C-alpha positions in Angstrom: 0.0 0.0 0.0 2.9 2.3 0.8 4.2 1.8 -2.8 0.8 2.8 -4.2 0.8 6.1 -2.3 4.4 6.9 -3.4 3.4 6.3 -7.0 0.3 8.5 -6.6 2.3 11.3 -5.0 4.9 11.1 -7.8 2.2 11.2 -10.5 0.6 14.3 -8.9 3.9 16.1 -8.7 4.8 15.2 -12.3 1.4 16.5 -13.4 1.8 19.8 -11.6 5.3 20.5 -13.0 4.3 20.0 -16.7 3.5 23.3 -18.5 1.6 21.9 -21.4 -2.0 20.8 -22.1 -3.4 17.5 -23.2 -4.1 18.7 -26.7 -0.6 19.9 -27.3 0.6 16.3 -27.2 -1.0 14.0 -29.7 -1.2 10.6 -27.9 -2.9 9.9 -24.6 -3.2 6.6 -22.7 -5.2 5.9 -19.5 -7.9 3.9 -17.9 -11.7 3.9 -18.0 -14.3 2.4 -15.6 -17.8 1.4 -16.4 -19.0 -0.6 -19.4 -16.3 -1.4 -20.5 -13.6 -1.2 -17.8 -10.0 -1.2 -19.1 -7.5 0.9 -21.1 -8.4 4.0 -23.1 -6.2 5.7 -25.7 -6.7 8.8 -27.9 -4.8 10.0 -30.9 -5.4 13.6 -32.1 -5.4 13.8 -35.9 -6.1 17.5 -36.1 -7.0 20.4 -33.7 -10.6 19.2 -33.4 -10.6 15.5 -34.5 -9.2 12.4 -32.8 -9.3 8.6 -32.9 -10.3 7.0 -29.6 -9.6 3.4 -28.7 -10.7 1.1 -25.9 -9.6 -2.3 -24.7 -11.2 -3.8 -21.7 -13.6 -6.3 -20.3 -17.3 -6.2 -20.3 -19.5 -7.7 -17.6 -22.9 -6.8 -19.0 -25.0 -9.9 -19.8 -28.0 -9.4 -22.2 -29.1 -12.9 -21.4 -29.3 -14.1 -17.8 -27.8 -17.5 -18.4 -24.8 -15.8 -20.1 -22.2 -15.5 -17.3 -18.6 -14.4 -17.3 -16.6 -11.5 -18.6 -16.0 -10.6 -22.2 -13.2 -8.8 -24.0 -14.4 -5.5 -25.4 -12.6 -3.6 -28.1 -13.8 -0.3 -29.7 -12.5 2.4 -32.0 -14.3 5.8 -32.6 -13.7 8.8 -34.8 -14.4 11.9 -32.7 -15.2 15.6 -33.4 -14.7 18.1 -30.6 -16.5 21.4 -29.8 -14.3 23.6 -27.7 -16.7 26.6 -27.5 -19.9 25.0 -26.4 -19.3 25.4 -22.6 -18.2 28.8 -21.5 -16.1 28.4 -18.3 -12.8 29.3 -16.8 -11.9 25.6 -17.0 -11.7 23.9 -20.4 -14.7 21.6 -20.9 -14.9 20.1 -24.4 -17.9 18.3 -25.9 -17.1 15.3 -28.1 -19.2 13.2 -30.4 -18.6 10.6 -33.1 -19.1 7.2 -34.6 -17.2 4.0 -34.4 -17.3 0.2 -34.0 -17.2 -2.3 -31.2 -16.3 -6.0 -30.9 -17.1 -8.1 -27.9 -15.7 -11.6 -27.6 -18.5 -13.9 -26.2 -16.2 -16.6 -25.1 -17.4 -19.8 -26.8 -19.6 -17.9 -29.3 -18.4 -16.1 -32.4 -18.5 -12.7 -30.8 -20.6 -9.6 -31.2 -20.0 -6.8 -33.8 -21.7 -3.4 -33.4 -21.8 0.1 -34.8 -21.8 2.8 -32.0 -22.4 6.5 -31.7 -20.5 8.4 -29.0 -21.2 11.5 -27.1 -19.5 12.9 -24.1 -17.6 15.6 -22.2 -13.9 16.1 -21.5 -12.3 18.2 -18.8 -8.8 19.3 -19.8 -7.1 20.8 -16.7 -4.9 23.8 -17.4 -1.1 23.2 -17.7 -1.4 19.5 -17.4 -1.0 16.8 -20.1 -4.1 14.9 -19.2 -7.9 14.8 -19.7 -10.8 13.4 -17.7 -13.8 12.2 -19.7 -17.3 10.9 -19.4 -19.0 9.3 -22.4 -22.1 7.4 -23.5 -22.1 5.2 -26.5 -25.4 3.7 -27.8 -24.8 0.8 -30.1 -26.6 -1.2 -32.8 -25.5 -4.8 -32.6 -25.1 -6.4 -36.0 -24.0 -9.9 -35.2 -24.8 -12.6 -34.1 -28.3 -11.0 -33.9 -29.5 -7.4 -34.1 -30.2 -5.4 -30.9 -29.4 -2.2 -29.1 -26.9 -1.6 -26.3 -25.4 1.2 -24.3 -21.8 1.6 -23.1 -20.9 4.3 -20.5 -17.5 5.0 -19.1 -15.6 7.5 -16.9 -11.9 7.7 -17.5 -8.7 9.7 -17.5 -5.7 9.8 -20.0 -2.2 11.1 -19.7 -0.7 12.6 -22.8 2.9 11.8 -24.0 
């Protein structure tokens, strides 16, 4: 436990020393919790567009008899609106479209198209962002249906 606190203090000190923002650096890597829970990455392709990636596990079971976790992989193309929320802090609205794959264990897996909408908080003078997003999806295989992914996460930019 002592090691965890030392790492946390070191990370906080490193974040306060940096004099850059998340968008100045092009690639971010972090974690997300919710549906799914796992790793999150973001690659800025321009000043207002980015590719977002997720790799994690999903515990949602659309059928009661379907137990166990599943691997969840998604990729989204995002647009960002920097002027929607007027505040001293930088809050950015993002929206986009992408795809999702969930491994169903013994089954063939599930492929879906997803829409994404959310909000990012980009703290001043730190190379990180904190995000909350909702992603409704249209499942295409093995049968059609609707789903909803929701995650809260943070990324550090390199």
